[in-house]
C-alpha positions as CSV (number, residue, x, y, z in Angstrom):
1,M,164.0,21.5,139.2
2,S,164.6,21.4,134.8
3,E,161.3,23.4,135.1
4,L,162.8,26.1,137.0
5,T,166.3,26.3,134.6
6,I,164.5,26.8,131.1
7,D,161.9,28.9,132.4
8,R,164.8,31.0,134.1
9,R,167.1,30.7,131.4
10,Q,164.7,31.2,129.2
11,A,163.6,34.5,131.1
12,V,166.3,35.9,130.9
13,R,167.0,35.3,127.2
14,A,164.2,35.8,126.1
15,A,162.8,39.0,127.9
16,A,166.1,40.8,128.8
17,G,164.1,43.0,131.0
18,V,166.3,45.0,133.4
19,A,167.0,47.9,130.8
20,A,163.8,48.1,128.6
21,G,165.8,47.5,128.1
22,G,168.3,47.6,130.9
23,M,167.1,46.6,134.8
24,L,166.4,48.1,132.4
25,V,166.5,49.9,128.6
26,A,170.0,50.8,126.5
27,G,169.4,54.2,125.9
28,A,166.9,55.5,127.5
29,G,168.3,56.4,130.7
30,V,168.7,60.0,131.9
31,G,172.1,61.3,132.1
32,A,174.9,61.6,134.5
33,A,174.1,63.1,137.7
34,A,174.7,66.9,138.2
35,A,177.5,68.5,140.0
36,G,175.0,69.2,142.7
37,D,174.1,65.5,142.8
38,R,177.6,64.6,143.8
39,R,176.7,66.3,147.4
40,D,173.1,63.9,147.3
41,H,175.3,61.1,146.5
42,H,177.9,61.2,149.6
43,D,174.8,61.4,152.0
44,Y,172.3,60.2,150.0
45,G,169.9,63.1,149.6
46,N,167.0,61.8,147.6
47,G,168.8,58.9,145.8
48,S,169.1,61.2,142.6
49,A,172.7,59.7,142.0
50,L,170.9,56.4,141.2
51,Y,169.6,58.0,137.8
52,G,171.0,57.1,135.0
53,S,171.8,53.6,133.2
54,W,173.8,51.7,134.9
55,L,175.7,48.7,133.4
56,I,175.0,45.6,135.9
57,I,175.6,41.9,136.1
58,H,173.7,39.4,137.6
59,R,174.1,35.8,138.5
60,N,171.5,32.9,139.6
61,N,171.5,32.1,142.9
62,A,170.8,27.4,143.4
63,P,168.9,25.6,141.7
64,A,169.1,27.8,138.7
65,P,172.1,27.2,136.5
66,P,174.7,30.1,137.8
67,E,174.9,32.3,134.6
68,V,176.2,35.6,134.4
69,T,174.2,38.0,132.6
70,R,175.1,41.4,131.6
71,G,172.6,44.0,130.8
72,I,172.0,47.6,130.9
73,V,169.0,49.3,133.9
74,S,167.7,52.9,133.7
75,L,166.5,54.4,136.2
76,I,164.9,57.4,135.2
77,P,163.4,60.4,137.7
78,G,160.1,59.9,138.5
79,G,160.4,56.2,139.3
80,V,160.2,55.0,135.9
81,V,162.8,51.1,135.5
82,I,163.7,49.9,131.7
83,S,166.2,46.9,131.8
84,N,167.5,45.1,129.0
85,D,169.4,42.2,128.7
86,I,172.4,42.2,126.8
87,D,174.5,39.5,126.9
88,P,173.0,37.2,126.2
89,V,170.8,39.1,124.3
90,S,167.1,39.3,125.3
91,T,163.4,41.3,125.1
92,P,163.3,44.3,127.0
93,A,161.7,45.1,130.3
94,S,159.6,47.9,132.0
95,G,158.3,49.3,135.5
96,S,159.1,50.9,138.4
97,W,161.6,52.1,140.8
98,A,161.4,54.2,144.5
99,Y,164.4,55.5,146.4
100,R,164.2,53.7,150.5
101,G,166.8,55.9,151.4
102,G,170.1,55.4,153.4
103,G,170.9,54.3,149.4
104,R,168.8,52.0,149.1
105,F,166.6,51.6,146.3
106,V,163.6,48.8,145.2
107,A,162.0,48.0,141.8
108,T,159.3,45.2,140.1
109,F,159.6,45.1,136.4
110,W,158.1,43.3,134.0
111,G,158.7,41.3,130.9
112,G,158.0,38.7,127.9
113,F,159.6,36.3,126.4
114,P,158.9,34.2,123.1
115,A,157.8,30.9,122.3
116,E,161.0,28.8,122.2
117,G,161.3,24.8,121.4
118,T,159.0,23.1,123.9
119,M,158.6,25.8,125.9
120,H,155.5,28.4,126.0
121,A,155.9,32.2,125.2
122,G,155.0,34.0,128.9
123,V,155.6,36.7,131.2
124,Y,158.1,37.5,134.0
125,K,158.2,40.1,137.0
126,V,161.6,41.0,138.4
127,Q,161.9,42.4,141.8
128,A,164.9,43.6,143.6
129,R,166.5,45.2,146.3
130,G,169.6,47.0,145.7
131,R,172.1,49.6,147.6
132,L,173.9,52.7,146.3
133,N,177.4,52.1,147.5
134,R,179.9,54.5,148.0
135,D,182.5,53.1,145.4
136,D,179.2,54.7,142.8
137,T,178.5,51.5,142.3
138,V,174.8,49.6,142.7
139,S,174.9,46.1,144.3
140,G,171.6,44.1,145.6
141,T,169.8,40.7,144.7
142,F,166.7,40.0,142.6
143,R,163.2,37.5,142.5
144,V,162.4,36.3,139.4
145,T,158.6,34.7,138.8
146,V,158.0,33.1,135.4
147,Y,154.8,32.5,134.0
148,P,154.9,30.7,131.0
149,Q,151.1,30.7,129.1
150,G,149.4,27.2,130.3
151,Q,152.2,26.3,133.0
152,K,152.7,26.5,136.2
153,S,154.4,29.5,137.4
154,S,158.6,29.2,139.3
155,T,160.5,31.4,141.4
156,A,163.9,32.1,141.4
157,T,166.8,34.4,143.1
158,G,170.0,35.9,142.4
159,T,172.4,38.9,143.3
160,F,173.3,41.9,140.9
161,A,176.5,44.3,140.8
162,G,177.2,47.5,138.0
163,S,178.5,50.6,137.5
164,K,177.2,53.7,136.2
165,I,177.5,54.1,132.1
166,P,179.2,57.0,131.4
167,A,177.7,60.2,129.1
168,D,181.3,60.7,127.3
């Protein structure tokens, strides 16, 4: 259990992945949805209301430490996601996302983390499932798998919620 705690904390802090930053990357997102996309939000259209950058708060489920982390996640047309945790700071991550209809989306992104103390460097993979809510927020769950070099992988789960970052 302590390996999971250390690995997850290091992955979250050192790999800052949900944005690339953000789910991922601060500043790499697309601008706010156009006025025509508003209709898509309310009937969920093609998912274009999800485009842009989101300020996300994610929390670990037990037995991992109950850390609360803030990050920026950008959902870019064409299926690119960038993630970057900003509090505490971590390294960026990037990957793919897809709209699943009915306001639902999925994302998978990868990041890395440097060696720290007795921990080996490694990579992590986040798999997220979320929903665009009628109040213009997102929420969902995630599963992170950490792969420290030369060590056994470990997995943790958690939840996230967030709101779109306005351009103005």
